[in-house]
KOLPASE-18920 format. One record per residue: chain; residue number from 1; x, y, z negated of N, C-alpha, C in turn; residue in one letter. Coordinates in pm, whole numbers. Atoms other than C-alpha are relative to their C-alpha. Layout:
# KOLPASE-18920
[node 'A',NUM,[X,Y,Z],[X,Y,Z],[X,Y,Z],'a']
...
# end
This chain:
# KOLPASE-18920
[node 'A',1,[136,-1,53],[10613,338,-4613],[-93,-49,118],'m']
[node 'A',2,[102,58,-86],[10303,175,-4452],[-123,73,-19],'h']
[node 'A',3,[107,-97,15],[10045,435,-4389],[-111,-9,111],'l']
[node 'A',4,[121,-1,-103],[9698,474,-4222],[-51,145,-23],'i']
[node 'A',5,[65,-129,-7],[9576,817,-4115],[-150,-28,31],'d']
[node 'A',6,[146,42,-17],[9195,778,-4165],[-78,123,64],'i']
[node 'A',7,[71,-95,-59],[9118,1116,-4002],[84,89,85],'g']
[node 'A',8,[-76,-79,-104],[9285,1253,-3681],[-82,41,113],'a']
[node 'A',9,[84,-40,-111],[9122,1463,-3415],[81,-11,131],'n']
[node 'A',10,[-81,13,-113],[9322,1317,-3135],[-65,26,135],'l']
[node 'A',11,[69,-48,-119],[9052,1415,-2887],[19,142,26],'t']
[node 'A',12,[-20,-150,-16],[9153,1778,-2931],[84,25,119],'h']
[node 'A',13,[-59,-38,-126],[9273,1949,-2617],[157,22,-29],'e']
[node 'A',14,[-135,-20,24],[9610,2019,-2782],[79,-117,15],'s']
[node 'A',15,[-66,135,-14],[9698,1650,-2755],[1,-58,135],'f']
[node 'A',16,[30,55,-140],[9611,1610,-2387],[140,-15,70],'r']
[node 'A',17,[-134,5,-80],[9977,1676,-2255],[92,-93,-63],'h']
[node 'A',18,[-119,77,60],[10168,1457,-2498],[-47,-96,-100],'d']
[node 'A',19,[62,92,90],[9945,1205,-2678],[98,-121,-14],'l']
[node 'A',20,[-81,114,16],[10180,924,-2605],[125,18,-88],'d']
[node 'A',21,[-110,-45,80],[10473,1108,-2761],[-51,16,-157],'a']
[node 'A',22,[47,-6,127],[10254,1191,-3067],[-15,-141,-65],'v']
[node 'A',23,[19,139,54],[10161,829,-3118],[135,-65,-29],'l']
[node 'A',24,[-145,54,10],[10535,726,-3072],[58,60,-132],'a']
[node 'A',25,[-63,-66,119],[10638,977,-3347],[-73,-45,-120],'r']
[node 'A',26,[71,62,119],[10362,850,-3573],[46,-131,-46],'a']
[node 'A',27,[-49,132,34],[10480,499,-3550],[146,3,-68],'k']
[node 'A',28,[-138,-18,58],[10838,617,-3621],[-6,39,-139],'q']
[node 'A',29,[6,-54,146],[10728,776,-3950],[-103,-91,-70],'h']
[node 'A',30,[62,100,92],[10547,461,-4076],[-154,-7,13],'g']
[node 'A',31,[151,8,-15],[10186,520,-3946],[-30,-127,83],'i']
[node 'A',32,[32,123,-66],[10056,182,-3873],[-139,-6,72],'e']
[node 'A',33,[135,-20,-72],[9690,271,-3774],[-47,132,-24],'q']
[node 'A',34,[66,-126,12],[9491,581,-3713],[-145,-10,40],'i']
[node 'A',35,[142,-10,-27],[9118,643,-3718],[-26,135,68],'v']
[node 'A',36,[28,-115,-73],[9022,897,-3457],[-132,51,-28],'v']
[node 'A',37,[121,-56,35],[8751,1127,-3560],[-97,34,128],'t']
[node 'A',38,[97,-45,-92],[8436,1165,-3343],[-91,99,-67],'g']
[node 'A',39,[76,-98,65],[8265,1483,-3425],[-113,80,90],'a']
[node 'A',40,[98,-44,-92],[8036,1552,-3121],[-41,-124,96],'s']
[node 'A',41,[32,108,-95],[7863,1357,-2845],[122,-37,86],'k']
[node 'A',42,[-108,16,-86],[8152,1395,-2607],[135,-43,-83],'a']
[node 'A',43,[-109,34,83],[8417,1365,-2881],[-2,-136,-45],'g']
[node 'A',44,[23,136,29],[8267,1050,-2998],[30,-104,94],'s']
[node 'A',45,[-18,83,-107],[8275,893,-2670],[155,-10,34],'e']
[node 'A',46,[-152,-6,-30],[8640,1011,-2607],[78,-77,-116],'h']
[node 'A',47,[-64,85,112],[8744,867,-2958],[-8,-150,27],'a']
[node 'A',48,[6,135,-30],[8614,537,-2844],[88,-43,113],'l']
[node 'A',49,[-84,26,-112],[8809,557,-2521],[142,-7,-43],'e']
[node 'A',50,[-132,-4,54],[9125,632,-2704],[32,-133,-80],'l']
[node 'A',51,[-24,130,83],[9075,332,-2948],[1,-118,94],'a']
[node 'A',52,[0,111,-88],[9009,108,-2656],[136,-13,80],'r']
[node 'A',53,[-120,-19,-74],[9328,226,-2489],[119,-40,-82],'a']
[node 'A',54,[-109,32,90],[9539,155,-2798],[-57,-104,-104],'h']
[node 'A',55,[60,100,102],[9382,-170,-2954],[91,-35,-111],'p']
[node 'A',56,[-72,29,115],[9482,-244,-3301],[68,119,-71],'g']
[node 'A',57,[-72,-119,51],[9646,96,-3355],[-98,112,-15],'f']
[node 'A',58,[97,-98,26],[9370,348,-3297],[-143,-60,-1],'l']
[node 'A',59,[137,37,10],[9009,317,-3404],[-76,120,-5],'f']
[node 'A',60,[80,-128,-23],[8721,558,-3394],[-110,8,-99],'a']
[node 'A',61,[130,-32,63],[8427,718,-3570],[-86,51,90],'t']
[node 'A',62,[92,-59,-103],[8117,834,-3397],[-102,89,-86],'a']
[node 'A',63,[92,-81,81],[7911,1126,-3533],[-9,140,65],'g']
[node 'A',64,[15,-142,-39],[7809,1493,-3501],[31,91,-125],'v']
[node 'A',65,[-40,-99,100],[7985,1749,-3717],[-104,103,-23],'h']
[node 'A',66,[103,-94,19],[7763,2004,-3888],[18,128,86],'p']
[node 'A',67,[-22,-118,-103],[7921,2275,-3649],[-86,-24,118],'h']
[node 'A',68,[68,28,-126],[7748,2090,-3364],[-142,-56,-30],'h']
[node 'A',69,[129,47,38],[7426,2012,-3545],[-111,40,89],'a']
[node 'A',70,[107,-57,-92],[7217,2237,-3315],[-13,-75,130],'s']
[node 'A',71,[0,72,-121],[7309,2001,-3028],[-71,-140,-28],'e']
[node 'A',72,[53,125,29],[7158,1702,-3205],[-132,-23,37],'y']
[node 'A',73,[122,34,-58],[6865,1557,-3003],[-23,-154,10],'d']
[node 'A',74,[30,147,-16],[6704,1227,-2923],[105,-76,73],'a']
[node 'A',75,[-98,65,-84],[6966,1157,-2664],[133,-20,-90],'d']
[node 'A',76,[-111,17,89],[7240,1217,-2919],[-15,-115,-103],'t']
[node 'A',77,[31,104,86],[7072,984,-3164],[22,-136,65],'d']
[node 'A',78,[-8,119,-73],[7055,712,-2912],[142,-38,33],'a']
[node 'A',79,[-143,19,-30],[7423,762,-2807],[66,-50,-127],'l']
[node 'A',80,[-70,28,121],[7539,743,-3158],[-30,-147,-54],'l']
[node 'A',81,[41,148,27],[7350,419,-3229],[66,-96,96],'r']
[node 'A',82,[-68,89,-100],[7496,271,-2913],[154,-11,-30],'a']
[node 'A',83,[-149,7,23],[7849,370,-3005],[27,-83,-133],'l']
[node 'A',84,[-29,80,118],[7811,206,-3349],[-3,-145,15],'q']
[node 'A',85,[-2,139,-34],[7757,-125,-3178],[138,-43,49],'r']
[node 'A',86,[-121,36,-60],[8110,-107,-3033],[98,-32,-117],'e']
[node 'A',87,[-77,54,101],[8367,-298,-3237],[110,99,-48],'p']
[node 'A',88,[-110,-87,44],[8626,-19,-3236],[-49,122,-74],'e']
[node 'A',89,[67,-112,80],[8387,232,-3399],[-21,-52,-135],'v']
[node 'A',90,[-1,47,137],[8431,194,-3769],[-72,65,-104],'k']
[node 'A',91,[76,-74,100],[8214,461,-3928],[-100,96,64],'a']
[node 'A',92,[94,-104,-48],[7924,709,-3886],[54,121,-48],'v']
[node 'A',93,[-51,-140,35],[8048,1062,-3874],[120,44,82],'g']
[node 'A',94,[3,-93,110],[8192,1310,-3898],[-131,63,-14],'e']
[node 'A',95,[129,-64,29],[7872,1426,-4054],[1,57,-134],'t']
[node 'A',96,[17,-54,123],[7759,1635,-4335],[-52,138,18],'g']
[node 'A',97,[38,-141,8],[7710,2008,-4419],[111,86,-13],'l']
[node 'A',98,[-107,-108,9],[7922,2319,-4370],[-69,128,-4],'d']
[node 'A',99,[61,-137,15],[7772,2644,-4515],[107,108,-9],'y']
[node 'A',100,[-108,-101,-16],[8112,2816,-4493],[-10,87,125],'h']
[node 'A',101,[15,-72,-133],[8072,2901,-4125],[-138,6,46],'r']
[node 'A',102,[142,-5,-52],[7713,2811,-4052],[-7,9,149],'n']
[node 'A',103,[5,-18,-149],[7795,2772,-3686],[-123,-68,60],'y']
[node 'A',104,[144,47,-43],[7465,2572,-3671],[-76,44,-128],'s']
[node 'A',105,[91,-44,108],[7163,2692,-3878],[-6,-114,-103],'p']
[node 'A',106,[8,96,113],[7133,2522,-4219],[-106,-113,22],'r']
[node 'A',107,[106,100,-34],[6804,2356,-4116],[45,-101,92],'a']
[node 'A',108,[-50,92,-99],[6973,2196,-3818],[109,-90,-58],'a']
[node 'A',109,[-98,81,70],[7253,2076,-4032],[-50,-106,-83],'q']
[node 'A',110,[66,91,87],[7026,1913,-4272],[-65,-103,71],'l']
[node 'A',111,[66,91,-88],[6833,1753,-4008],[95,-112,63],'a']
[node 'A',112,[-107,93,-68],[7140,1607,-3826],[61,-87,-100],'a']
[node 'A',113,[-61,72,112],[7291,1499,-4159],[-99,-130,-35],'f']
[node 'A',114,[102,105,41],[6971,1309,-4256],[-17,-109,117],'e']
[node 'A',115,[16,92,-102],[6935,1139,-3908],[130,-92,-4],'k']
[node 'A',116,[-122,82,1],[7302,1017,-3940],[4,-92,-111],'q']
[node 'A',117,[7,96,109],[7249,878,-4280],[-92,-108,17],'l']
[node 'A',118,[88,116,-39],[6967,674,-4146],[70,-98,97],'v']
[node 'A',119,[-76,93,-86],[7200,535,-3869],[92,-75,-85],'i']
[node 'A',120,[-86,74,79],[7449,440,-4139],[-73,-114,-72],'a']
[node 'A',121,[83,99,78],[7175,266,-4346],[-38,-113,97],'v']
[node 'A',122,[47,104,-82],[7042,81,-4045],[107,-78,80],'e']
[node 'A',123,[-110,77,-61],[7373,-24,-3894],[93,-62,-104],'t']
[node 'A',124,[-94,60,98],[7551,-109,-4217],[145,56,8],'g']
[node 'A',125,[-140,-52,-22],[7848,116,-4129],[25,102,-109],'k']
[node 'A',126,[-33,-105,94],[8037,336,-4377],[-22,138,57],'p']
[node 'A',127,[6,-132,-36],[8017,712,-4376],[126,85,-3],'l']
[node 'A',128,[-124,-94,2],[8284,960,-4281],[-53,147,-10],'f']
[node 'A',129,[82,-119,36],[8164,1286,-4445],[78,133,-4],'l']
[node 'A',130,[-57,-136,6],[8229,1656,-4430],[-85,79,-85],'h']
[node 'A',131,[77,-90,78],[8122,1907,-4687],[87,119,-44],'q']
[node 'A',132,[-73,-130,40],[8224,2270,-4738],[-105,101,-37],'r']
[node 'A',133,[88,-104,65],[8043,2522,-4956],[-143,-40,4],'d']
[node 'A',134,[132,45,-15],[7738,2300,-4950],[-28,-114,-106],'a']
[node 'A',135,[4,119,79],[7784,2066,-5248],[-145,-46,-52],'h']
[node 'A',136,[138,43,52],[7433,2081,-5396],[-92,-80,97],'a']
[node 'A',137,[81,63,-95],[7256,1996,-5083],[40,-122,58],'d']
[node 'A',138,[-72,128,-51],[7512,1757,-4957],[-11,-120,-106],'f']
[node 'A',139,[6,113,102],[7512,1560,-5283],[-145,-42,-12],'f']
[node 'A',140,[134,38,27],[7137,1556,-5315],[-35,-101,121],'a']
[node 'A',141,[24,93,-110],[7105,1396,-4966],[80,-125,-1],'l']
[node 'A',142,[-72,122,5],[7393,1157,-4994],[-51,-98,-111],'l']
[node 'A',143,[57,88,93],[7241,1023,-5314],[-114,-83,54],'k']
[node 'A',144,[114,77,-46],[6933,916,-5132],[36,-114,86],'t']
[node 'A',145,[-45,116,-95],[7132,682,-4896],[109,-72,-57],'a']
[node 'A',146,[-128,77,34],[7439,584,-5093],[-13,-142,-38],'r']
[node 'A',147,[20,139,51],[7301,267,-5238],[-27,-98,116],'d']
[node 'A',148,[30,85,-107],[7220,150,-4894],[112,-5,112],'n']
[node 'A',149,[-107,18,-97],[7541,204,-4710],[126,-56,-81],'v']
[node 'A',150,[-106,75,69],[7867,-7,-4775],[91,83,-65],'p']
[node 'A',151,[-106,-81,58],[8098,283,-4835],[-20,138,59],'a']
[node 'A',152,[-2,-138,-48],[8142,658,-4799],[128,64,-34],'a']
[node 'A',153,[-116,-75,29],[8444,883,-4774],[-24,154,0],'v']
[node 'A',154,[12,-134,-7],[8429,1253,-4857],[137,42,60],'v']
[node 'A',155,[-118,-27,-78],[8689,1355,-4590],[48,147,-36],'h']
[node 'A',156,[-66,-134,15],[8936,1644,-4643],[-70,60,-137],'c']
[node 'A',157,[66,-48,130],[8812,1693,-5014],[93,125,-28],'f']
[node 'A',158,[-56,-123,57],[8891,2051,-5130],[-69,57,-120],'t']
[node 'A',159,[96,-53,99],[8636,2086,-5400],[42,12,-142],'g']
[node 'A',160,[-17,-20,147],[8609,2131,-5774],[9,-140,-77],'t']
[node 'A',161,[-4,133,83],[8666,1865,-6049],[-138,-54,-23],'r']
[node 'A',162,[141,55,8],[8284,1855,-6097],[-41,-60,125],'e']
[node 'A',163,[43,68,-142],[8231,1782,-5723],[71,-135,11],'a']
[node 'A',164,[-84,130,-14],[8519,1516,-5735],[-66,-105,-76],'l']
[node 'A',165,[54,110,90],[8356,1327,-6021],[-146,-30,33],'h']
[node 'A',166,[130,29,-69],[8005,1366,-5861],[18,-113,96],'d']
[node 'A',167,[-24,91,-100],[8149,1180,-5569],[48,-134,-45],'y']
[node 'A',168,[-56,124,53],[8344,924,-5764],[-111,-82,-73],'l']
[node 'A',169,[125,66,57],[8027,849,-5967],[-83,-72,88],'d']
[node 'A',170,[72,78,-103],[7863,756,-5642],[79,-104,61],'l']
[node 'A',171,[-81,100,-39],[8141,526,-5582],[55,26,149],'d']
[node 'A',172,[-54,-49,-128],[8272,736,-5289],[148,-5,5],'c']
[node 'A',173,[-139,-11,-20],[8625,733,-5141],[26,147,9],'h']
[node 'A',174,[-42,-149,-14],[8821,1072,-5130],[121,8,90],'i']
[node 'A',175,[-111,-6,-103],[9025,1175,-4833],[80,135,-36],'g']
[node 'A',176,[-81,-118,27],[9317,1403,-4913],[94,31,115],'i']
[node 'A',177,[-76,-48,-110],[9489,1609,-4641],[107,93,-55],'t']
[node 'A',178,[-100,-96,26],[9769,1859,-4626],[-46,126,-57],'g']
[node 'A',179,[52,-115,74],[9541,2113,-4789],[76,12,-140],'w']
[node 'A',180,[-67,5,139],[9715,1997,-5113],[132,77,2],'i']
[node 'A',181,[-135,-59,-5],[10036,2150,-4976],[-8,156,13],'c']
[node 'A',182,[26,-147,-21],[9880,2498,-4948],[-2,81,-118],'d']
[node 'A',183,[-25,-64,134],[10003,2718,-5231],[-104,113,-17],'e']
[node 'A',184,[98,-112,16],[9725,2975,-5152],[-135,-52,-38],'r']
[node 'A',185,[131,50,27],[9430,2754,-5193],[-21,-145,-45],'r']
[node 'A',186,[8,143,24],[9518,2392,-5261],[59,-46,-132],'g']
[node 'A',187,[-77,54,115],[9708,2392,-5589],[-82,-69,-106],'t']
[node 'A',188,[74,73,96],[9410,2275,-5786],[-9,-148,24],'h']
[node 'A',189,[9,147,-41],[9419,1948,-5595],[119,-79,-59],'l']
[node 'A',190,[-109,66,52],[9760,1866,-5736],[-25,-56,-128],'r']
[node 'A',191,[42,53,120],[9597,1803,-6070],[-112,-104,24],'e']
[node 'A',192,[122,90,-24],[9273,1650,-5934],[42,-137,65],'l']
[node 'A',193,[-36,132,-61],[9453,1377,-5730],[44,-94,-104],'v']
[node 'A',194,[-42,85,113],[9575,1230,-6052],[-135,-87,-57],'r']
[node 'A',195,[116,60,48],[9207,1152,-6128],[-84,-96,88],'e']
[node 'A',196,[65,84,-103],[9123,960,-5816],[62,-138,-18],'i']
[node 'A',197,[-50,135,8],[9150,582,-5869],[74,-45,126],'p']
[node 'A',198,[-61,42,-118],[9402,423,-5634],[-74,-69,107],'p']
[node 'A',199,[83,69,-108],[9142,209,-5461],[-109,94,61],'h']
[node 'A',200,[99,-89,-55],[8935,520,-5387],[70,115,69],'r']
[node 'A',201,[-77,-112,-61],[9216,739,-5254],[37,-36,146],'l']
[node 'A',202,[-36,21,-132],[9258,774,-4883],[80,126,50],'l']
[node 'A',203,[-91,-103,-52],[9517,983,-4683],[-34,29,142],'l']
[node 'A',204,[38,-42,-144],[9459,1178,-4367],[68,141,28],'e']
[node 'A',205,[-67,-129,-44],[9609,1464,-4163],[-98,103,47],'t']
[node 'A',206,[104,-85,-57],[9296,1607,-4004],[70,81,117],'d']
[node 'A',207,[-84,-57,-113],[9535,1673,-3706],[-93,38,109],'a']
[node 'A',208,[-113,-86,-5],[9572,1913,-3523],[-13,117,-109],'p']
[node 'A',209,[22,-116,103],[9445,2131,-3823],[86,-57,-126],'y']
[node 'A',210,[-48,19,138],[9594,2175,-4168],[143,-61,2],'l']
[node 'A',211,[-145,27,10],[9967,2141,-4094],[52,23,-145],'l']
[node 'A',212,[-44,-29,142],[10123,2103,-4447],[92,111,-3],'p']
[node 'A',213,[-86,-118,6],[10279,2437,-4535],[128,-34,-66],'r']
[node 'A',214,[-126,30,61],[10548,2259,-4727],[102,-75,99],'t']
[node 'A',215,[-88,65,-88],[10687,2084,-4421],[124,77,37],'v']
[node 'A',216,[-120,-68,-54],[11045,2185,-4336],[80,-83,95],'r']
[node 'A',217,[37,-146,-41],[11128,2309,-4083],[-149,-8,53],'p']
[node 'A',218,[142,-12,-60],[10779,2430,-3978],[15,-3,148],'q']
[node 'A',219,[3,-14,-149],[10708,2353,-3610],[-46,136,48],'p']
[node 'A',220,[38,-118,-56],[10673,2668,-3404],[-138,3,59],'s']
[node 'A',221,[136,14,-68],[10348,2543,-3235],[-108,-4,-114],'h']
[node 'A',222,[96,4,104],[10183,2504,-3581],[-107,-113,7],'r']
[node 'A',223,[96,108,-16],[10007,2191,-3462],[30,-119,-106],'r']
[node 'A',224,[-24,125,82],[9958,1910,-3711],[-17,-119,81],'n']
[node 'A',225,[6,125,-61],[10001,1556,-3614],[16,-113,-83],'e']
[node 'A',226,[-3,119,99],[9980,1201,-3765],[133,-19,-59],'p']
[node 'A',227,[-124,26,66],[10357,1189,-3821],[22,72,-140],'m']
[node 'A',228,[-22,-78,128],[10318,1441,-4113],[-77,-73,-109],'y']
[node 'A',229,[61,66,99],[10108,1197,-4300],[101,-52,-108],'l']
[node 'A',230,[-110,37,91],[10431,1074,-4451],[22,112,-94],'a']
[node 'A',231,[-24,-114,94],[10495,1410,-4595],[-102,23,-98],'h']
[node 'A',232,[115,-19,86],[10149,1443,-4735],[-1,-108,-114],'i']
[node 'A',233,[-23,108,93],[10189,1110,-4899],[104,19,-113],'c']
[node 'A',234,[-105,-31,107],[10507,1213,-5073],[-38,103,-91],'e']
[node 'A',235,[44,-111,85],[10346,1529,-5205],[-107,-56,-94],'e']
[node 'A',236,[99,63,96],[10048,1326,-5342],[64,-91,-100],'v']
[node 'A',237,[-75,92,100],[10275,1067,-5493],[68,77,-104],'a']
[node 'A',238,[-67,-84,104],[10473,1337,-5673],[-103,45,-101],'h']
[node 'A',239,[100,-49,84],[10155,1481,-5802],[-69,-109,-94],'d']
[node 'A',240,[55,109,71],[10037,1140,-5916],[105,-62,-84],'r']
[node 'A',241,[-100,63,75],[10367,1061,-6072],[22,-142,25],'n']
[node 'A',242,[-16,141,-35],[10417,745,-5878],[97,0,126],'e']
[node 'A',243,[-87,8,-117],[10651,620,-5600],[-90,10,132],'l']
[node 'A',244,[78,-34,-125],[10547,731,-5257],[-43,-135,71],'a']
[node 'A',245,[36,120,-53],[10556,375,-5130],[-115,-73,-65],'r']
[node 'A',246,[107,51,71],[10304,271,-5398],[-128,75,37],'m']
[node 'A',247,[121,-82,-46],[10069,558,-5303],[-38,-40,143],'t']
[node 'A',248,[31,34,-135],[10105,463,-4941],[-65,-147,12],'a']
[node 'A',249,[58,138,-3],[10032,97,-5009],[-141,-11,-52],'s']
[node 'A',250,[135,-5,45],[9732,157,-5222],[-96,58,97],'h']
[node 'A',251,[95,-73,-89],[9585,402,-4976],[-27,-75,131],'a']
[node 'A',252,[14,77,-109],[9652,176,-4694],[-98,-109,-15],'a']
[node 'A',253,[87,108,34],[9488,-117,-4859],[-150,39,-21],'a']
[node 'A',254,[134,-58,17],[9185,96,-4946],[-62,31,134],'a']
[node 'A',255,[49,-34,-132],[9156,219,-4588],[-38,-117,74],'a']
[node 'A',256,[26,124,-77],[9166,-132,-4446],[-129,-56,-60],'r']
[node 'A',257,[121,59,55],[8897,-245,-4685],[-120,94,50],'t']
[node 'A',258,[108,-91,-29],[8677,75,-4617],[-31,-19,146],'f']
[node 'A',259,[36,10,-140],[8693,50,-4233],[4,-138,56],'f']
[node 'A',260,[8,132,-63],[8719,-322,-4195],[128,-27,99],'g']
[node 'A',261,[-105,17,-97],[9072,-316,-4034],[93,-113,-50],'l']
[node 'A',262,[-96,103,24],[9307,-604,-4002],[135,64,11],'t']
[node 'A',263,[-136,-58,-13],[9680,-552,-4055],[60,-27,139],'e']
[node 'A',264,[-61,20,-139],[9878,-506,-3728],[95,-127,-7],'p']
[node 'A',265,[-97,119,-4],[10081,-810,-3619],[140,42,-25],'a']
# end
């Protein structure tokens, strides 16, 4: 299979001691390219550093996750705009709303999201989006900008059929993670993935989070990593009643179009 992981948090401290081995295992399991998520000021800068260190294999996004929205100030806005000028940075985000945890006040989340929507509009970059328990506010804000940005992906989609079709009606891409493998909370996704058009479906691990619960054997450390995207792809393909290599091919083609990636030599 030829796979692209569109969302891996490789700046996470759990990868500091063995990132080279993690990347080697990813390649051995058919991962051709990885987009490293930038979710804070420091994380976005680090994501760019990793992309520069692994040209053609790693790429980056630059943004401020809603958990960090309280940290968003004028300096943050200037930094994100500067990072978007770098060729390795392929999207604005991770940005959006998260009312599940409310690590930042909702007013701060809304303000940071609005500012990053403006950056996407002004730079012409696609959006890498996060939404949890905030669909109404998230959707209302996204609609104001969607016609003026080239593309948007609702990353790590875990929502309802209604929410899925709201996003598809806005011509958004949908990111599917190992959440689909969780028998406690992800079973509804097994039906919903059938309703995502192949050119709108993207695959991701969200590593080191969301290790697929159906992976056997389960690693003792419980850390997710890009190599497990192959397992996620197989699960999604089964639920879509198609060959895994077809799911992988369509998702990789959609990812390259979305992020403007060229195929590796």
